[in-house]
C-alpha positions as CSV (number, residue, x, y, z in Angstrom):
1,M,105.0,-127.1,16.4
2,A,104.2,-126.2,12.8
3,L,102.1,-123.3,13.9
4,A,104.9,-122.0,16.1
5,A,107.4,-122.3,13.3
6,A,105.1,-120.4,10.9
7,I,104.6,-117.5,13.4
8,S,108.4,-117.3,14.0
9,A,109.1,-117.1,10.3
10,A,106.4,-114.4,9.8
11,A,107.8,-112.4,12.7
12,T,111.3,-112.6,11.2
13,S,109.9,-111.3,7.9
14,V,108.2,-108.4,9.7
15,F,111.5,-107.3,11.4
16,R,113.3,-107.3,8.1
17,L,110.9,-104.8,6.5
18,N,112.3,-101.3,6.5
19,S,110.3,-98.1,7.1
20,S,109.5,-97.8,3.4
21,A,107.5,-101.1,3.3
22,T,104.2,-100.7,1.6
23,P,100.8,-101.7,3.1
24,I,100.6,-104.4,0.5
25,A,103.9,-105.9,1.6
26,M,102.7,-105.9,5.2
27,A,99.5,-107.5,4.2
28,S,101.4,-110.3,2.4
29,V,103.4,-111.0,5.6
30,V,100.2,-111.3,7.6
31,S,98.7,-113.6,5.0
32,M,101.6,-116.0,5.7
33,L,100.1,-116.9,9.0
34,P,98.1,-120.1,8.9
35,R,94.4,-119.6,9.7
36,R,93.0,-121.7,12.5
37,Q,89.7,-123.4,11.8
38,P,87.0,-122.6,14.4
39,R,86.4,-125.5,16.8
40,L,83.0,-127.0,17.0
41,H,82.1,-128.6,20.4
42,L,79.8,-131.4,19.6
43,S,80.2,-133.4,22.8
44,S,77.0,-133.3,24.9
45,S,79.2,-133.5,28.0
46,S,80.7,-130.0,27.4
47,T,80.1,-127.7,30.3
48,S,80.1,-124.6,28.1
49,P,78.2,-125.3,24.9
50,P,78.6,-122.8,22.2
51,L,75.9,-120.2,21.5
52,P,73.6,-121.1,18.6
53,L,74.7,-119.6,15.3
54,L,71.4,-117.8,14.9
55,H,71.9,-116.1,18.3
56,R,75.3,-114.9,17.2
57,R,73.8,-113.4,14.0
58,R,71.1,-111.5,16.0
59,R,73.7,-110.0,18.3
60,S,75.8,-108.8,15.3
61,S,72.7,-107.3,13.7
62,S,71.7,-105.4,16.8
63,K,75.2,-103.7,16.9
64,V,74.5,-102.4,13.4
65,V,71.1,-101.0,14.4
66,V,72.6,-99.2,17.5
67,Y,75.3,-97.7,15.3
68,A,72.8,-96.4,12.8
69,S,70.6,-94.9,15.5
70,L,73.6,-93.0,17.0
71,K,74.2,-91.5,13.6
72,G,70.5,-90.5,13.2
73,W,70.4,-87.2,15.1
74,S,68.6,-84.2,13.7
75,S,69.3,-80.7,14.9
76,V,66.1,-78.6,15.3
77,P,65.5,-75.1,16.8
78,V,63.4,-74.2,19.8
79,S,60.4,-72.2,18.6
80,D,58.9,-71.5,22.0
81,I,59.3,-72.5,25.6
82,R,57.1,-71.6,28.6
83,P,56.2,-72.9,32.0
84,A,53.4,-75.4,31.9
85,N,52.4,-75.2,35.6
86,A,52.3,-72.6,38.3
87,Q,55.3,-74.0,40.1
88,E,57.4,-73.7,36.9
89,S,58.7,-77.2,37.3
90,I,57.3,-78.5,34.0
91,Y,57.8,-76.7,30.7
92,L,56.1,-76.9,27.3
93,I,58.8,-76.8,24.7
94,T,57.9,-76.2,21.0
95,L,60.4,-77.5,18.4
96,D,60.4,-76.6,14.7
97,L,60.9,-79.6,12.5
98,S,60.5,-77.8,9.2
99,D,64.0,-78.9,8.1
100,A,63.7,-82.4,9.5
101,P,60.9,-84.0,7.3
102,I,62.2,-87.6,7.8
103,L,62.2,-87.2,11.5
104,L,58.7,-85.7,11.4
105,S,57.4,-88.5,9.2
106,S,58.6,-91.0,11.9
107,Y,55.9,-89.7,14.3
108,K,53.0,-91.9,13.4
109,T,50.7,-92.4,16.4
110,P,50.0,-90.6,19.8
111,G,52.0,-92.0,22.6
112,Q,55.3,-92.2,20.8
113,Y,58.4,-90.6,22.2
114,V,61.7,-89.1,21.0
115,L,65.3,-89.2,22.2
116,T,66.6,-85.8,23.0
117,R,70.0,-84.2,23.8
118,V,71.3,-80.6,24.1
119,P,74.5,-80.2,22.0
120,S,75.4,-76.8,23.4
121,A,75.7,-77.9,27.0
122,E,79.2,-77.7,28.4
123,E,78.5,-80.8,30.6
124,K,77.3,-83.6,28.4
125,R,74.5,-85.6,29.9
126,K,72.8,-88.8,29.0
127,P,70.1,-88.4,26.2
128,A,66.6,-88.6,27.5
129,Y,63.3,-89.9,26.0
130,M,60.5,-87.4,26.0
131,S,56.8,-88.1,25.2
132,I,55.4,-85.9,22.4
133,C,52.2,-84.0,23.4
134,T,51.1,-82.9,20.0
135,P,49.3,-85.2,17.5
136,P,50.9,-86.7,14.4
137,R,50.4,-85.0,11.1
138,S,49.5,-81.6,12.6
139,G,52.2,-79.5,11.0
140,T,55.9,-79.0,11.4
141,L,55.9,-78.1,15.1
142,I,56.0,-80.7,17.9
143,Q,55.7,-80.0,21.6
144,L,57.3,-81.8,24.5
145,L,56.1,-81.6,28.1
146,V,59.2,-81.8,30.2
147,R,59.7,-81.9,34.0
148,S,63.0,-80.3,35.0
149,V,65.0,-82.9,37.0
150,P,68.4,-81.6,38.3
151,N,71.6,-82.9,36.6
152,T,69.7,-84.5,33.7
153,T,69.0,-83.6,30.1
154,S,65.5,-82.6,31.1
155,E,67.0,-79.7,33.2
156,L,69.0,-78.6,30.1
157,L,65.9,-78.7,28.0
158,C,64.0,-76.5,30.4
159,N,66.8,-73.9,30.5
160,L,66.8,-73.4,26.7
161,K,65.6,-70.2,24.9
162,P,63.9,-69.7,21.5
163,G,66.5,-70.2,18.8
164,D,68.6,-72.7,20.7
165,A,69.3,-76.1,19.1
166,V,68.0,-79.5,20.3
167,E,69.2,-82.7,18.8
168,L,66.5,-85.4,18.3
169,G,66.7,-89.1,17.4
170,P,63.8,-90.6,15.4
171,C,60.4,-91.0,17.0
172,V,60.1,-94.5,18.4
173,G,57.8,-96.7,20.3
174,Q,54.4,-98.1,19.3
175,G,52.5,-95.5,21.2
176,F,49.6,-96.8,23.3
177,F,49.5,-100.5,23.8
178,P,47.2,-102.3,23.0
179,P,46.9,-99.9,20.0
180,I,44.2,-97.2,19.9
181,D,42.6,-99.0,17.0
182,N,41.1,-101.3,19.6
183,I,38.9,-98.5,20.9
184,N,37.8,-97.2,17.5
185,P,35.4,-96.6,16.0
186,P,33.5,-95.1,18.9
187,E,31.0,-97.9,18.9
188,A,33.8,-100.2,20.1
189,A,34.3,-98.2,23.3
190,M,31.2,-96.1,24.2
191,T,32.6,-95.6,27.7
192,V,36.3,-94.5,28.0
193,V,38.0,-93.8,31.3
194,L,41.3,-91.8,31.1
195,L,43.8,-91.5,34.0
196,A,46.8,-89.2,33.8
197,V,49.1,-87.9,36.5
198,E,51.0,-84.6,36.1
199,E,53.2,-84.7,32.9
200,G,51.5,-88.0,32.1
201,I,48.9,-85.8,30.5
202,S,51.3,-85.4,27.5
203,P,50.3,-88.5,25.4
204,I,46.7,-88.1,26.5
205,R,46.8,-84.5,25.0
206,A,48.2,-85.9,21.8
207,L,45.4,-88.4,21.6
208,I,42.6,-85.9,22.4
209,K,43.9,-83.5,19.7
210,Y,44.5,-86.4,17.2
211,G,40.7,-86.8,16.9
212,F,39.4,-88.9,19.8
213,A,35.7,-88.4,18.8
214,A,34.7,-88.0,22.5
215,K,31.3,-86.5,21.6
216,A,30.4,-89.7,19.6
217,R,30.8,-91.8,22.8
218,D,28.4,-92.0,25.7
219,T,30.9,-91.2,28.4
220,V,34.5,-90.0,28.4
221,M,35.9,-89.3,31.9
222,L,39.4,-88.0,32.6
223,Y,40.8,-88.3,36.1
224,Y,43.7,-85.9,36.2
225,G,45.9,-86.2,39.2
226,A,48.7,-84.1,40.7
227,S,50.3,-83.7,44.1
228,S,49.2,-80.1,44.3
229,D,47.4,-77.5,42.2
230,D,50.7,-75.8,41.4
231,L,52.1,-79.0,39.9
232,M,49.3,-79.7,37.5
233,P,50.5,-78.9,33.9
234,L,48.3,-77.3,31.3
235,R,45.5,-77.0,33.8
236,D,43.4,-74.4,32.0
237,E,43.8,-76.1,28.7
238,V,42.7,-79.5,30.1
239,S,39.7,-77.9,31.8
240,G,38.7,-76.7,28.3
241,W,38.4,-80.2,27.0
242,Q,34.9,-80.3,28.6
243,D,33.8,-78.6,25.4
244,T,35.0,-81.5,23.3
245,G,33.0,-84.1,25.3
246,V,35.6,-85.0,27.9
247,T,34.5,-84.7,31.5
248,V,37.5,-83.7,33.7
249,Q,37.8,-84.7,37.3
250,E,40.8,-83.4,39.1
251,V,42.4,-85.5,41.8
252,I,44.7,-83.5,44.1
253,G,46.7,-85.0,46.9
254,E,50.1,-86.3,48.1
255,P,50.3,-89.0,47.1
256,V,47.6,-88.9,44.4
257,Q,44.8,-91.2,45.6
258,V,43.0,-93.5,43.2
259,L,40.3,-94.5,45.8
260,P,37.8,-92.0,44.4
261,F,38.6,-93.3,41.0
262,F,37.7,-96.9,42.1
263,Q,34.5,-95.8,43.7
264,E,33.3,-94.1,40.5
265,L,34.2,-97.0,38.1
266,S,31.3,-99.2,39.0
267,K,28.9,-96.3,38.3
268,I,30.5,-95.4,35.0
269,I,30.9,-98.8,33.5
270,V,27.5,-99.9,32.2
271,N,28.7,-102.5,29.7
272,P,32.2,-103.8,30.2
273,D,32.5,-105.1,26.7
274,T,32.2,-101.6,25.3
275,T,34.4,-100.0,28.0
276,A,38.0,-98.9,27.5
277,A,40.6,-97.3,29.7
278,I,43.7,-95.3,28.9
279,L,46.2,-95.0,31.7
280,V,49.3,-92.8,32.0
281,G,50.6,-92.6,35.5
282,P,53.2,-94.1,37.9
283,K,53.7,-97.8,37.2
284,E,52.4,-99.0,40.6
285,M,49.2,-96.9,40.1
286,E,48.6,-98.3,36.6
287,E,49.0,-101.8,37.8
288,E,46.5,-101.2,40.7
289,V,43.9,-99.7,38.3
290,V,44.4,-102.5,35.7
291,G,43.6,-105.0,38.5
292,K,40.4,-103.1,39.3
293,L,39.3,-102.8,35.7
294,T,39.9,-106.5,35.2
295,D,37.7,-107.3,38.2
296,L,35.0,-105.3,36.5
297,K,35.4,-107.5,33.4
298,V,36.8,-104.8,31.2
299,P,38.6,-106.6,28.3
300,H,42.4,-106.6,28.5
301,D,42.7,-105.5,24.9
302,K,40.9,-102.3,25.7
303,I,43.0,-101.3,28.7
304,L,45.7,-99.1,27.1
305,T,48.9,-97.9,28.7
306,C,51.6,-95.6,27.1
307,Q,54.7,-97.6,26.3
308,G,56.8,-94.5,25.7
309,R,56.4,-92.8,29.1
310,Y,58.8,-94.5,31.4
311,P,62.1,-94.4,29.5
312,G,62.4,-90.6,29.9
313,S,60.7,-90.1,33.2
314,S,63.8,-89.6,35.2
315,Q,66.3,-88.3,32.7
C-alpha cells in the first residue's frame, strides 16, 4: 500500500510539471520513487533458483566484448584480385593493410582468420570469416583464398576490383590446434603428413611460407584433394613446393577419397612418436583421418587441425 501511494504521488508531480521543466526537476521526481531491494531466494525448495552472481557478471562482460568487436572494423583497399582455379570459383584476394597497423599486428600465427564485410554492397550480408593464406610478419599485404558462394559475403568479395574497400575485423583464432610449436623444432616431427581439400590449402600455404623447414625433416607429404582438376586452387604454385622439400600427391575425385591416403600412411610412418599431421578438410574427413592416425599411435598433441576454417566456410 505504501508503494502504491508513493507511485501515485510521484505521478501527480509529473503531471504538474509544465513543458519548461528541466531534466534535473524530472530526475528529482524519479528519485521520489522508493527503490525495491532485490529478492534473494534462499529456499532449497525453489523450483527456479537464481543464477550464480559470477555467471551474471560473465554474461555482462561478454556483452561489452561483443560491442567492442563491432566497433573494431578497419577499411582496407583491394590491391589485387584474380581467379585461383581454372573454374574461377575460388579467388585470391590481396588486401593492403598499410594504414591498418593494429589490425596487421593482430595476425600472429598461421591458421588465423579474419572477419570480412563489403561496405559498398547495396544488399547488406552477414560478415564472413576468411582464412588468411599469407604468413604473419611478411609485409603489409595479406591474401585471402575465397570461394564464391551465391548470396553471401564471399560472393561480394569475389566480385570486387582493385581499389575497392573491404572492412576487416581483428585477426582471431588460435591458428592450428594443437599449436605448431608441438611439431617444432624439426626433430620433434621428422615425418609430417599434410592433408588439404580445395580452399583448405589456404592455412597450409601460410604455414609453408612461414618457415616450415621441410628440408630439415625426413618426410613431408602433402595430400591435396579436389573434386576435379578445375576446382583445385593455386595448383601450379602448390606443385612448386616440391622444391622446398614438400612431396605433393594430388587426390582428385567426387567425393575426394581418402582411401589412398590411408594405404600410404603405414608406409610413411616409421616412428609414430616423431610423426605429425596437419589436416584442413571437411569435418567428417578430418575425423576419419584422425581416427586412422590414432590407430597408428601418432600422438594426439601432434595431430593439428585448423580452428579458423569452418566459421567462414559457407558465408
